[in-house]
C-alpha positions in Angstrom: -190.5 -42.9 137.1 -189.2 -46.0 138.9 -187.5 -45.4 142.2 -184.5 -47.7 142.8 -182.8 -48.7 146.0 -179.4 -50.4 145.8 -178.3 -52.8 148.5 -174.5 -53.4 148.6 -171.9 -54.8 150.9 -168.6 -54.0 149.2 -166.7 -51.3 147.3 -169.6 -50.2 145.3 -168.3 -50.1 141.7 -171.6 -51.6 140.3 -173.6 -49.2 142.5 -171.6 -46.3 141.0 -172.3 -47.5 137.5 -176.0 -47.8 138.2 -176.2 -44.3 139.8 -174.4 -42.7 136.8 -176.5 -44.6 134.3 -179.8 -43.3 135.8 -178.6 -39.8 136.5 -181.0 -37.6 134.4 -183.0 -40.6 133.2 -186.7 -40.3 132.5 -187.1 -44.1 133.3 -185.7 -44.4 136.8 -183.5 -42.9 139.5 -181.5 -44.3 142.3 -182.9 -42.8 145.5 -181.0 -44.8 148.1 -177.9 -46.9 148.6 -178.2 -49.1 151.7 -175.9 -51.7 153.2 -175.1 -53.7 156.3 -171.3 -53.2 156.6 -170.3 -49.8 157.9 -166.8 -50.1 156.4 -168.1 -50.8 152.9 -166.7 -48.4 150.3 -170.1 -48.1 148.7 -171.1 -45.5 151.2 -168.3 -43.1 150.2 -169.2 -43.6 146.6 -172.9 -42.8 147.3 -172.1 -39.7 149.2 -169.7 -38.4 146.5 -172.4 -39.0 143.9 -175.1 -37.2 146.0 -177.2 -40.3 146.7 -178.5 -40.8 150.3 -176.9 -43.7 152.1 -178.5 -45.8 154.8 -176.6 -48.2 157.1 -178.7 -51.0 158.7 -178.0 -53.9 160.9 -179.0 -57.5 160.2 -181.6 -57.1 163.0 -183.1 -54.1 161.2 -183.3 -56.1 158.0 -185.1 -58.9 159.8 -187.4 -56.8 161.9 -188.9 -54.8 159.0 -187.0 -51.6 159.6 -185.3 -51.8 156.2 -188.5 -52.6 154.5 -190.3 -49.6 156.1 -187.4 -47.3 155.0 -187.7 -48.5 151.4 -191.5 -48.1 151.4 -191.3 -44.6 152.9 -189.1 -43.6 150.0 -191.5 -45.1 147.4 -189.0 -47.6 146.2 -190.4 -49.8 143.4 -187.3 -51.8 142.4 -184.5 -53.2 144.7 -181.2 -53.9 143.0 -178.5 -55.9 144.8 -174.9 -55.0 143.9 -172.6 -57.2 145.9 -175.0 -57.6 148.8 -174.2 -60.9 150.5 -177.1 -61.7 152.7 -180.4 -63.5 152.0 -183.3 -61.1 152.1 -186.2 -61.8 154.5 -189.3 -63.2 153.0 -191.4 -60.2 154.1 -189.2 -57.9 152.0 -189.4 -60.2 149.0 -193.2 -60.4 149.2 -193.3 -56.6 149.3 -191.4 -56.4 146.0 -192.6 -59.4 144.0 -190.3 -59.9 141.0 -188.8 -56.5 141.8 -185.6 -57.5 143.4 -182.6 -58.1 141.1 -179.1 -59.4 141.6 -176.0 -59.9 139.5 -173.8 -63.0 140.0 -170.2 -63.2 138.7 -170.6 -66.6 137.0 -172.9 -68.4 134.6 -175.6 -69.8 136.9 -176.6 -72.4 137.8 -172.8 -73.1 137.9 -170.9 -71.7 140.8 -173.7 -70.3 142.8 -175.1 -70.7 146.3 -174.0 -69.8 149.8 -170.4 -68.7 150.0 -170.1 -68.2 146.3 -169.1 -64.6 145.9 -166.2 -62.6 144.6 -162.8 -64.4 144.7 -164.5 -67.7 145.7 -166.5 -67.8 142.5 -163.6 -67.2 140.2 -161.4 -69.7 142.1 -164.2 -72.3 141.6 -164.5 -71.6 137.9 -160.7 -72.2 137.5 -160.7 -75.3 139.7 -163.5 -76.8 137.6 -161.5 -76.2 134.4 -164.3 -74.2 132.8 -163.5 -72.6 129.4 -165.8 -69.7 129.9 -167.3 -67.6 132.7 -169.4 -64.5 132.7 -172.3 -62.9 134.6 -175.9 -63.7 135.4 -178.6 -61.2 136.2 -181.5 -62.8 138.0 -184.5 -62.1 140.1 -184.0 -62.8 143.8 -185.9 -65.4 145.8 -185.5 -66.9 149.2 -182.5 -69.0 148.2 -179.0 -67.9 147.1 -178.7 -67.5 143.3 -181.8 -69.6 142.4 -184.1 -66.9 141.1 -185.3 -66.6 137.5 -182.4 -65.8 135.1 -183.0 -62.7 133.1 -179.7 -62.2 131.3 -176.2 -63.8 130.8 -173.1 -62.5 129.2 -170.0 -64.7 128.6 -166.2 -64.3 128.5 -163.4 -66.8 127.9 -161.4 -68.3 130.7 -157.8 -68.0 129.5 -155.1 -70.7 130.3 -153.0 -68.3 132.3 -155.9 -66.8 134.3 -155.8 -66.4 138.0 -158.9 -65.5 140.1 -157.8 -61.9 140.0 -157.4 -61.7 136.2 -160.7 -63.5 135.6 -162.4 -61.2 138.1 -161.3 -58.1 136.0 -162.8 -59.6 132.9 -166.1 -60.5 134.6 -166.3 -57.1 136.3 -166.1 -55.4 132.9 -169.1 -57.4 131.8 -171.0 -56.4 135.0 -170.3 -52.7 134.4 -171.2 -53.0 130.7 -174.5 -54.9 131.1 -176.1 -54.5 134.6 -177.4 -51.0 134.2 -179.1 -51.7 130.9 -180.8 -54.8 132.2 -182.0 -52.9 135.3 -183.4 -50.3 133.0 -185.3 -52.9 130.9 -186.9 -54.2 134.1 -187.7 -50.7 135.3 -189.4 -50.0 132.0 -191.3 -53.2 131.8 -191.1 -55.5 134.8 -192.5 -58.5 133.1 -190.4 -58.4 129.9 -188.3 -61.5 129.5 -184.8 -60.3 128.5 -183.5 -63.9 128.0 -180.0 -65.2 128.5 -177.5 -63.4 126.4 -179.9 -60.9 125.0 
């Protein structure tokens, strides 16, 4: 069974969906939720769902403390759910092709440093895009440039604001991210393909 660690920086709704999806699964289980922001709502969600939570500092991420914690727990797959920092190369090398992220836009559009949450949706609207969506991708040493595994789309409506578009995109995240993570947990080399 694959052991999953979730790294998160925010409220934790995707983390909750992942935990619930894998509860009782024969494929994988979430063994840790970790994050770098003590005020993040994800910690309360993890505790309520009975999953150990681990707070770390940026220094502990960079000096290998986080990596040692993941290895001590036998983690085989690291899943980012609103985690906003670049991961150190040492951690990425320890989990080759085993770190996943979800981005709230159709990469390569509207990705990169500073492109998260409200900023992404505002950029989509400012560009006049007629559709947006989600991208699940492998993580590398650069923001939002890893191999794309899956995309799902939704329309951008004429009256949309960043907040209304965010709700539509979040619904896609909740609907698809756990299933894509499960596919990777079952077969790490399977190509799920955009929109499949």
